[in-house]
Steps between C-alpha positions, in 0.01 A plus 500: 500500500863555409788381720747774574849429369822643636683705247852376438750780481857506379624525860333164583681331213841624605495347847769235535382144555647355819600136457541272797806275508839435654809704445825338399642566847209322670542197275876494564447513879264201483744303282785570745287392798399178323864433413608541862224268622588238238869518596408431862234231451607294197823359652306382804240322287746359249714348774216281626432238228700233684304569820174475306605165350595364843166612643316332211696177555413503871132553421501216245671267748238578766221428249660171397554408865131562578394287203734221617354524849147460358625201297645345817180556697296316235751227412676459839843552347686747279574406141847348479790669323445292187135605472612855559292814491308374197303288750324824591375544143444145367402197707801283577485124533399393846319818600166372628338823616642733236297820471308525173645788301831481685655715768655751261396603148864474395838475664656844470854566385723703725555869410821407317317255271614178673293223656456500876682208664322256729632233736289263709626413750692823514851563626403801714137413585230243416492646150735743330366740237753741360626714217866498409481874435652701217810280465289178464746313722450348843683744724454718806283748306222245451154610609310221671219425738759468779607866478174687445 
């Protein structure tokens, strides 16, 4: 049994092929809209790196403070200033109930690449944990556990 075939005529071959796509005007409108959005949003995002660094420093200080509190609960005292924050990572001399594996995996650096400062006893509280901020100098812009 033969399958009927449609005869192709010259008029079928002359039909224009419609192609889907965007016109230049549509593309230009999208580019302009994206440009306007970028002009509005980018300055707001780019102006926030200092705020992000301060927030990171505050979070790190809270984490260090919690680790120091755990150290104090197990050893009945905070590490002294000389032992420093490294007492949370490696067992200092005199720590009888030091937690195996430590209280932190490592002591973080502040967002500006400097070491966090630690005083025990502290000037502002029992212990002071702080970052000297972007200027790396002890000044009023320090971020510490007393001003979280």
